[in-house]
TINU-921495 format. One record per atom (N, C-alpha, C): x, y, z. Coordinates in nm, 2 decimals. Each point is the difference from the previous one (the first is absolute). Last residue first. Layout:
east	north	up
X	Y	Z .
...
END
This chain:
east	north	up
1.88	-4.10	-1.29 .
0.07	-0.12	0.09 .
-0.08	-0.11	-0.03 .
0.13	0.53	-0.15 .
-0.04	-0.11	-0.07 .
0.04	-0.15	0.08 .
-0.07	0.53	0.18 .
0.08	-0.11	-0.06 .
-0.06	-0.10	-0.01 .
-0.15	0.51	-0.16 .
-0.02	-0.09	0.08 .
0.11	-0.10	0.00 .
0.01	0.38	-0.25 .
0.08	0.02	0.11 .
-0.06	-0.13	0.11 .
-0.26	0.14	-0.37 .
0.08	-0.06	-0.10 .
0.15	-0.04	0.11 .
-0.42	0.22	0.16 .
-0.05	-0.15	-0.05 .
0.12	-0.06	-0.08 .
0.02	0.47	0.16 .
-0.08	-0.11	0.10 .
0.03	-0.12	-0.05 .
0.04	0.27	-0.33 .
0.12	0.01	0.09 .
-0.01	-0.07	0.13 .
-0.38	0.10	-0.23 .
0.07	-0.08	-0.08 .
0.13	-0.03	0.07 .
-0.28	0.30	0.21 .
-0.03	-0.13	0.04 .
0.06	-0.10	-0.08 .
0.11	0.44	-0.06 .
0.02	-0.04	0.11 .
-0.03	-0.13	0.04 .
-0.18	0.20	-0.37 .
0.18	0.00	0.00 .
0.02	-0.04	0.09 .
-0.39	0.15	0.01 .
-0.04	-0.18	-0.07 .
0.18	-0.01	-0.02 .
-0.15	0.37	0.25 .
0.02	-0.07	0.07 .
0.00	-0.15	-0.06 .
0.05	0.39	-0.22 .
0.13	0.00	0.08 .
-0.07	-0.14	0.10 .
-0.26	0.17	-0.34 .
0.14	-0.04	-0.04 .
0.07	-0.07	0.08 .
-0.40	0.24	0.17 .
-0.04	-0.10	-0.05 .
0.12	-0.09	-0.06 .
0.09	0.46	0.13 .
-0.04	-0.10	0.12 .
-0.03	-0.16	-0.04 .
0.02	0.33	-0.36 .
0.15	-0.06	0.03 .
-0.03	-0.06	0.15 .
-0.42	0.19	-0.15 .
0.03	-0.15	-0.10 .
0.17	-0.01	0.03 .
-0.21	0.31	0.29 .
-0.07	-0.16	-0.02 .
0.06	-0.05	-0.10 .
0.15	0.42	-0.04 .
0.03	-0.03	0.12 .
-0.03	-0.16	0.05 .
-0.16	0.26	-0.36 .
0.14	-0.06	-0.04 .
0.05	-0.05	0.14 .
-0.43	0.19	-0.01 .
0.01	-0.12	-0.10 .
0.14	-0.07	0.00 .
-0.05	0.42	0.24 .
-0.08	-0.11	0.08 .
0.00	-0.14	-0.06 .
0.15	0.37	-0.24 .
0.08	-0.02	0.07 .
-0.01	-0.13	0.10 .
-0.33	0.18	-0.34 .
0.13	-0.02	-0.03 .
0.07	-0.12	0.07 .
-0.35	0.29	0.17 .
-0.01	-0.16	-0.04 .
0.10	-0.05	-0.10 .
0.05	0.45	0.13 .
0.02	-0.08	0.17 .
-0.05	-0.15	-0.09 .
0.02	0.34	-0.37 .
0.15	-0.04	0.08 .
-0.04	-0.10	0.15 .
-0.40	0.14	-0.24 .
0.07	-0.12	-0.10 .
0.14	0.00	0.09 .
-0.22	0.35	0.23 .
-0.10	-0.15	0.01 .
0.10	-0.08	-0.12 .
0.15	0.44	0.06 .
0.05	-0.06	0.09 .
-0.06	-0.19	0.00 .
-0.12	0.37	-0.31 .
0.11	-0.11	-0.02 .
0.08	-0.05	0.10 .
-0.35	0.37	0.06 .
-0.05	-0.16	-0.04 .
0.10	-0.07	-0.05 .
0.15	0.40	0.15 .
-0.06	-0.08	0.11 .
-0.08	-0.12	-0.05 .
0.24	0.29	-0.32 .
0.08	-0.06	0.05 .
-0.07	-0.10	0.14 .
-0.29	0.28	-0.28 .
0.06	-0.11	-0.05 .
0.10	-0.08	0.08 .
-0.21	0.38	0.20 .
-0.10	-0.09	0.00 .
0.08	-0.15	-0.09 .
0.28	0.43	0.03 .
-0.05	-0.03	0.13 .
-0.10	-0.17	-0.03 .
0.17	0.27	-0.34 .
0.10	-0.02	0.07 .
-0.02	-0.07	0.12 .
-0.40	0.00	-0.41 .
0.12	0.09	0.08 .
0.10	-0.08	0.06 .
-0.42	-0.10	-0.25 .
0.00	-0.05	0.15 .
0.10	0.11	0.07 .
-0.39	-0.02	-0.40 .
0.19	0.06	-0.01 .
0.02	-0.01	0.14 .
-0.37	-0.24	-0.35 .
-0.01	0.04	0.17 .
0.15	0.07	-0.02 .
-0.20	-0.30	-0.36 .
-0.03	0.16	-0.02 .
0.05	0.09	0.16 .
0.07	-0.46	-0.04 .
-0.15	-0.01	-0.03 .
-0.06	0.15	0.02 .
0.46	0.00	0.10 .
-0.06	-0.11	0.00 .
-0.16	0.01	0.01 .
0.52	0.27	-0.15 .
-0.18	0.01	0.07 .
-0.04	-0.13	0.00 .
0.55	0.22	-0.01 .
-0.11	-0.08	-0.02 .
-0.13	0.01	0.09 .
0.43	0.25	-0.03 .
-0.01	-0.05	-0.14 .
-0.10	-0.11	0.00 .
0.19	0.19	0.40 .
-0.05	0.15	-0.06 .
-0.05	-0.06	-0.16 .
0.17	-0.35	0.30 .
-0.11	0.09	0.05 .
-0.05	0.09	-0.08 .
0.39	-0.29	0.03 .
-0.10	-0.01	-0.15 .
-0.13	0.07	0.04 .
0.38	-0.06	0.29 .
0.06	0.06	-0.08 .
-0.12	0.02	-0.15 .
-0.14	-0.16	0.45 .
0.02	0.15	-0.01 .
0.08	0.02	-0.11 .
-0.09	-0.42	0.03 .
-0.09	0.05	-0.02 .
-0.01	0.13	0.02 .
0.36	-0.26	0.06 .
-0.04	0.02	-0.10 .
-0.12	0.04	-0.05 .
0.15	-0.02	0.47 .
0.09	0.08	-0.09 .
-0.03	0.02	-0.15 .
-0.27	-0.32	0.28 .
-0.01	0.18	0.01 .
0.06	0.06	-0.03 .
0.12	-0.44	-0.05 .
-0.12	0.05	-0.05 .
-0.06	0.11	-0.02 .
0.40	-0.16	0.26 .
0.01	-0.02	-0.15 .
-0.12	0.08	-0.07 .
-0.04	-0.06	0.48 .
0.10	0.11	-0.02 .
0.01	-0.01	-0.18 .
-0.27	-0.38	0.14 .
-0.06	0.13	0.04 .
0.06	0.11	-0.05 .
0.25	-0.36	0.05 .
-0.05	0.01	-0.14 .
-0.12	0.11	0.02 .
0.29	-0.09	0.37 .
0.01	0.01	-0.13 .
-0.03	0.04	-0.12 .
-0.22	-0.14	0.38 .
0.06	0.11	0.02 .
0.11	0.04	-0.12 .
-0.20	-0.44	0.05 .
-0.07	0.08	-0.03 .
-0.01	0.18	0.02 .
0.39	-0.35	0.07 .
-0.07	0.04	-0.15 .
-0.12	0.07	0.00 .
0.27	-0.11	0.44 .
0.01	0.13	-0.06 .
-0.07	0.00	-0.14 .
0.03	-0.42	0.24 .
-0.16	0.07	0.03 .
0.05	0.17	-0.06 .
0.25	-0.45	-0.04 .
-0.05	0.09	-0.13 .
-0.10	0.10	0.07 .
0.09	-0.39	0.32 .
0.09	0.03	-0.11 .
-0.08	0.10	-0.10 .
-0.10	0.03	0.49 .
-0.04	-0.11	-0.11 .
0.10	0.07	-0.08 .
-0.08	0.27	0.33 .
0.10	-0.10	0.06 .
0.04	-0.11	-0.12 .
-0.27	0.44	0.13 .
0.06	-0.04	-0.10 .
0.08	-0.09	-0.06 .
-0.11	0.29	0.45 .
-0.13	-0.04	-0.11 .
0.10	-0.06	-0.08 .
0.13	0.23	0.41 .
-0.02	-0.15	0.00 .
-0.03	-0.05	-0.12 .
0.14	0.46	0.03 .
-0.11	-0.02	0.15 .
-0.02	-0.17	-0.02 .
0.29	0.17	-0.30 .
0.05	0.05	0.11 .
-0.12	-0.04	0.11 .
-0.14	-0.03	-0.45 .
0.12	-0.10	0.04 .
0.07	0.02	0.09 .
-0.36	0.32	-0.12 .
-0.06	-0.14	0.04 .
0.13	-0.10	0.01 .
0.14	0.42	-0.13 .
-0.07	-0.02	0.18 .
-0.07	-0.10	0.01 .
0.22	0.02	-0.44 .
0.08	0.01	0.14 .
-0.06	0.02	0.10 .
-0.26	0.02	-0.35 .
0.08	-0.14	-0.02 .
0.08	0.01	0.16 .
-0.17	0.40	-0.16 .
-0.15	-0.08	0.08 .
0.11	-0.14	0.01 .
0.27	0.31	-0.19 .
-0.05	0.04	0.13 .
-0.10	-0.12	0.06 .
0.07	-0.02	-0.45 .
0.11	-0.07	0.08 .
0.01	0.07	0.13 .
-0.30	0.14	-0.28 .
-0.03	-0.15	0.00 .
0.11	-0.07	0.09 .
0.05	0.49	-0.10 .
-0.16	-0.05	0.07 .
0.00	-0.13	0.01 .
0.35	0.15	-0.26 .
0.03	0.04	0.14 .
-0.14	-0.06	0.10 .
-0.03	-0.05	-0.45 .
0.09	-0.10	0.06 .
0.05	0.05	0.12 .
-0.30	0.28	-0.25 .
-0.05	-0.17	0.02 .
0.10	-0.06	0.08 .
0.11	0.48	-0.14 .
-0.06	-0.06	0.14 .
-0.03	-0.10	-0.01 .
0.28	0.17	-0.33 .
0.03	0.00	0.10 .
-0.10	-0.07	0.13 .
-0.13	0.21	-0.39 .
0.07	-0.14	-0.04 .
0.03	-0.05	0.11 .
-0.12	0.45	-0.01 .
-0.11	-0.07	0.06 .
0.05	-0.13	-0.01 .
0.29	0.34	-0.19 .
-0.02	-0.01	0.12 .
-0.08	-0.12	0.07 .
-0.02	0.13	-0.43 .
0.14	-0.07	0.04 .
-0.01	0.00	0.13 .
-0.37	0.16	-0.18 .
0.03	-0.10	0.00 .
0.09	-0.09	0.01 .
-0.28	0.44	0.16 .
0.13	-0.04	-0.05 .
0.06	-0.14	0.02 .
-0.51	0.25	-0.03 .
0.07	-0.10	0.05 .
0.15	0.04	-0.07 .
-0.41	0.24	-0.10 .
0.04	0.06	0.11 .
0.16	-0.10	0.08 .
-0.34	-0.11	-0.43 .
0.11	0.10	0.02 .
0.02	0.08	0.12 .
-0.26	-0.36	0.07 .
0.07	-0.05	-0.11 .
0.12	0.11	-0.06 .
-0.41	0.07	0.25 .
0.12	-0.05	0.09 .
0.10	-0.04	-0.10 .
-0.36	0.19	-0.21 .
0.09	0.13	0.09 .
0.10	-0.09	0.07 .
-0.29	-0.29	-0.18 .
0.06	0.05	-0.13 .
0.10	0.11	0.08 .
-0.32	-0.23	0.26 .
0.12	-0.09	-0.04 .
0.10	0.07	-0.09 .
-0.40	0.14	0.35 .
0.06	0.07	-0.13 .
0.14	-0.07	-0.02 .
-0.34	-0.13	0.33 .
-0.03	-0.04	-0.13 .
0.05	0.12	-0.11 .
0.06	-0.07	0.49 .
-0.08	0.11	-0.03 .
-0.04	-0.01	-0.15 .
0.34	-0.24	0.16 .
-0.12	-0.02	0.11 .
-0.12	0.08	-0.02 .
0.41	0.10	-0.22 .
-0.06	-0.14	-0.05 .
-0.12	-0.05	0.09 .
0.26	0.43	0.10 .
-0.10	0.00	-0.12 .
-0.05	-0.15	-0.05 .
0.27	-0.01	0.39 .
-0.13	0.08	0.01 .
-0.09	0.03	-0.12 .
0.46	-0.25	-0.04 .
-0.13	-0.02	0.09 .
-0.10	0.02	0.02 .
0.33	0.23	-0.18 .
-0.06	-0.08	-0.11 .
-0.06	-0.09	0.05 .
0.21	0.29	0.30 .
-0.08	0.08	-0.10 .
-0.07	-0.10	-0.12 .
0.32	-0.16	0.31 .
-0.09	-0.02	0.05 .
-0.13	0.13	-0.09 .
0.42	-0.14	-0.20 .
-0.09	-0.09	0.01 .
-0.12	0.00	0.13 .
0.46	0.25	-0.23 .
-0.15	0.07	0.00 .
-0.11	-0.15	0.02 .
0.49	0.01	0.00 .
-0.08	-0.08	-0.10 .
-0.15	0.10	0.00 .
0.34	0.08	0.31 .
0.07	0.03	-0.13 .
-0.09	-0.02	-0.11 .
-0.14	-0.07	0.46 .
-0.01	0.11	-0.06 .
0.07	0.03	-0.11 .
0.00	-0.44	0.15 .
-0.12	0.05	0.00 .
-0.04	0.16	-0.03 .
0.40	-0.24	0.07 .
-0.05	-0.06	-0.13 .
-0.11	0.10	0.00 .
0.20	0.09	0.40 .
0.07	0.03	-0.12 .
-0.05	-0.05	-0.15 .
-0.20	-0.17	0.45 .
-0.03	0.15	-0.04 .
0.08	0.06	-0.13 .
0.09	-0.43	0.10 .
-0.16	-0.03	-0.02 .
0.00	0.15	-0.05 .
0.43	-0.08	0.20 .
-0.06	-0.05	-0.17 .
-0.12	0.05	-0.05 .
0.09	0.01	0.48 .
0.03	0.14	-0.06 .
-0.01	-0.03	-0.19 .
-0.13	-0.35	0.30 .
-0.13	0.12	0.03 .
0.07	0.09	-0.14 .
0.28	-0.39	0.06 .
-0.13	0.01	-0.10 .
-0.08	0.06	0.00 .
0.35	0.06	0.28 .
0.02	-0.01	-0.11 .
-0.07	0.00	-0.10 .
-0.12	-0.03	0.47 .
0.06	0.11	-0.04 .
0.04	0.04	-0.16 .
-0.05	-0.47	0.16 .
-0.15	0.09	0.05 .
0.04	0.15	-0.08 .
0.36	-0.27	0.09 .
-0.03	-0.06	-0.08 .
-0.15	0.06	-0.06 .
0.19	0.12	0.42 .
0.11	0.06	-0.12 .
-0.08	-0.05	-0.15 .
-0.17	-0.18	0.43 .
-0.03	0.13	-0.03 .
0.08	0.07	-0.14 .
-0.20	-0.45	0.18 .
0.08	0.02	-0.08 .
0.01	0.16	-0.02 .
-0.32	-0.26	0.28 .
0.14	0.05	0.05 .
0.13	0.01	-0.09 .
-0.47	-0.15	-0.11 .
0.06	-0.08	0.01 .
0.13	0.03	0.07 .
-0.35	0.32	-0.10 .
-0.06	-0.07	0.07 .
0.09	-0.14	0.05 .
0.16	0.32	-0.33 .
0.00	0.06	0.17 .
-0.07	-0.14	0.07 .
-0.01	-0.10	-0.45 .
0.13	-0.01	0.05 .
0.00	0.06	0.13 .
-0.39	0.05	-0.23 .
0.03	-0.13	0.03 .
0.12	-0.03	0.07 .
-0.03	0.41	-0.16 .
-0.11	0.02	0.13 .
0.02	-0.20	0.03 .
0.16	0.17	-0.42 .
0.10	0.03	0.08 .
-0.08	-0.04	0.16 .
-0.26	0.10	-0.47 .
0.12	-0.05	0.03 .
0.09	0.08	0.11 .
-0.51	-0.02	0.01 .
0.11	0.12	-0.08 .
0.13	-0.11	0.05 .
-0.44	-0.19	-0.04 .
-0.04	0.13	0.06 .
0.08	0.10	-0.07 .
0.13	-0.47	-0.04 .
-0.10	0.08	-0.10 .
-0.07	0.11	0.05 .
0.25	-0.19	0.37 .
0.10	0.04	-0.15 .
-0.08	0.06	-0.11 .
-0.22	-0.19	0.36 .
0.02	0.13	0.03 .
0.11	0.05	-0.10 .
-0.17	-0.44	-0.06 .
-0.12	0.10	0.00 .
0.06	0.16	0.03 .
0.29	-0.38	0.09 .
-0.06	-0.01	-0.15 .
-0.08	0.14	-0.01 .
0.08	-0.10	0.42 .
0.12	0.08	-0.06 .
0.01	-0.02	-0.12 .
-0.33	-0.27	0.21 .
-0.02	0.14	0.06 .
0.11	0.09	-0.07 .
0.03	-0.44	-0.09 .
-0.11	0.07	-0.07 .
-0.01	0.14	0.01 .
0.28	-0.29	0.24 .
0.04	0.05	-0.13 .
-0.08	0.03	-0.08 .
-0.16	-0.11	0.46 .
0.12	0.09	0.01 .
0.04	0.03	-0.16 .
-0.24	-0.37	0.09 .
-0.09	0.13	-0.03 .
0.08	0.11	-0.02 .
END
């Protein structure tokens, strides 16, 4: 339960989960990076405009070069807080976070150019929607690789049994 709490606080603001884990230096670094990227990219203004349905205006205020750093910072901070709190002990636990970060980054890159069913989602909603396929692929790969590891281990155990 503690790991989920740290994960949720890290979703609220990168660095908060680290503070709860008593990793103050790391938490401070994440918060400072969050503020730097946020301010340089115009992220808060774009969020505000997007929530008001002004996605075209949001796309105009974003500095994409700065905002490209955000998905990796955001998902790494979540993973780090979750892991430090005792979560993510199984193999490949980081894959949902990694693939979500990757897909959000790609969604951000394509956001100024894509409409879906005639709707322009812009630099906030399209990357947020991109979390879904990223997480699904990450969880699927985690499951597949875990099963392959189990099969491989069973095969090795079978081969190493003494013939008697």
